N, C-alpha and C positions, 0 to 999 in steps of 0.2 A: 268500894264505890257504893254509894247509897242507891238502893234498888229503884226508887222512884225517879231519881235523876237519870239513872241508866235507861229506864224505860222512855223517858222524855227524849233523851239524846238519840235513842234508837228510833223513835217515831219521827224525829227530825232528820233522820238519815245520816247520822254521824258514824262514820266507818270505825272510829276508835271504840265506840260502844259495842258495835257488832264484834269487833276483834276481841274485845275483853270478854264478851259472852262466850265466844267460840273457844278461846283459850281456857276460860274458867270451867266450862261445862262439857266440852267435847268428850274428853276421856271418860268422865262419869257416865255420860249418856251412852257412849259406846259399850261400856261395861254392863250397863243396865240392859240394853237391848241384846247384847251377847248372852247374858244370863237367860233371857227369854227364848232366844233362837238357837244358841249353840253354834252360830256361824259368824265368825269375825267380820268377813267381808260384807255380809248382809247387814250386820249391825252398823258398820261404818256408812253404808249406803243409806240406811234409814235415818241415821242421825244427820247426815249431810242434807238429805231431802228435808228434814224437819227444820234445819237451820236456814236453808234457802227459803223455805216457806215462811219462816219468821221474818226474814228480810223483805220478802215480797209483800207481806201483809202488814208491815211495820206501821204504816200510817193509819190503818183501820183497826188495829189489834186492841182488844180490851182485856186486860189481865186483872182478874178479880182475886186471884190467889198470889202467892209469891211467884216470882219469875222462874225460880228453880222448879217449883211444882208444875208451872205451865209447860216448861220445856220437857220434863219427864212425861207429863200427860200427852203432849204432842207426839213424842217418840213412841209411847205406848200405842196411841191410836194409829200411827203410821205402821207399826208392826202388825196390828190387828187387820188393817187394810191389806197388807201383804199376805197374811195368812188366808184371808177370805179369797183373795185372787188366786193364790196357789191351790186352795181347796177346790175351787171350781175347776181348775185345770186338771187336778188329780182325779176328781170325780168323773170327769169326762173320759179320761184315759182308762180309769178302772172299769167304767161301764163298757167301753169297747173291748177291753181285754177279757173281761169275764163273760160278755156276750159271746165272744169268739170261742172261749173255752166251753161254754154250755153247748153251743152249736156243734163243736167238734165231738163232744161226748155223745150227743144224740145221733150223729151220723156215723158213729163207729169209725172215725177217721184213722188214717194210717199213723197218726201221731199219738196213738194211745199210750205208748211207752212214756212220752213226755207228760201226759196227763197223770199217769200213774206216779211218776216222780214228783209232780206238783202236789198230788194228794199226800204223798209221804212227807213233803215239806210242810204242808198245812198241818199234818199230824204232829209235827215238832213244836207247834205253837203251844203255849201254856193253855190248860183246859178252858178257862174262862174266855181267854182271847180267841181261841179256836171256835168256841160256841158262838160268840158274837160275830166273828168273821163269817161263819157258815150261814148264820141267820140272815146276815146282810147280803152277802154275795151269791149264795146259792139259793136261799129261800126268798130272796128279793125283798126282805123286810126293811122298812125305814128305821133309822136310829130311834125315833120316838116309840115305834112299835116294840122294838127290842127292849128299850128301857122299861116300858110298862110291863112287858111279859116277864122280865127278869127281876123287876122291882129295884132297879138301879137308876141313877141319873143319866140323862142324855150325855152329859159331859164324860161320864165313865165309859159309855159306849164309844164316844168319839176317841177317847184316849186309847181304849183297847184296839179299836180299828186302826189308829195311827201306828201302834206298836206292831200289829199284824202286817200291815202294808209295808212298814219299814223293814221288818224281818224278811218278808217275801221279796221285796225289791233287792235287798242286799244279797240274798241267797239264790234267787231263781236263775240268774244267768249262769252261775257256777254249777248249779244242780242239774240244769237241763242240757248241759254240754255232753 
């Protein structure tokens, strides 16, 4: 089907145009988002949201590139919005968690043995990952400060922190039992 005709039919609210788009691109888009996220269900949710958004905005939508590029870009942006939302939630939880650990350390809490085990778990992180994690969580430095201090990009700091937090989340419950 000609792309311009497809866009016009979509703008007019023709269900067959939408069905064609969905059947033609859904699997590709899901695979694309899955490669970004590593989560099949999340990928499907994001693609479905993008497709619903396309349908809802069909009358006012202006597509300056190809329809395929527009759909991939929309899914990419939806994924980035999801990441930003999740990062805010994780940052809040991490702040509460690490503030509690810091307080427990200062008060010589009866849970010292758990803190000792947590420190051993942190010691298992790769050296660079551990260094960045400690600077952020224990020294309370921001990503930008760490990047400048170590001469690396902020993105590298973000990636290393993601690895550290993933490792700790995966292992802390088993380790502290």
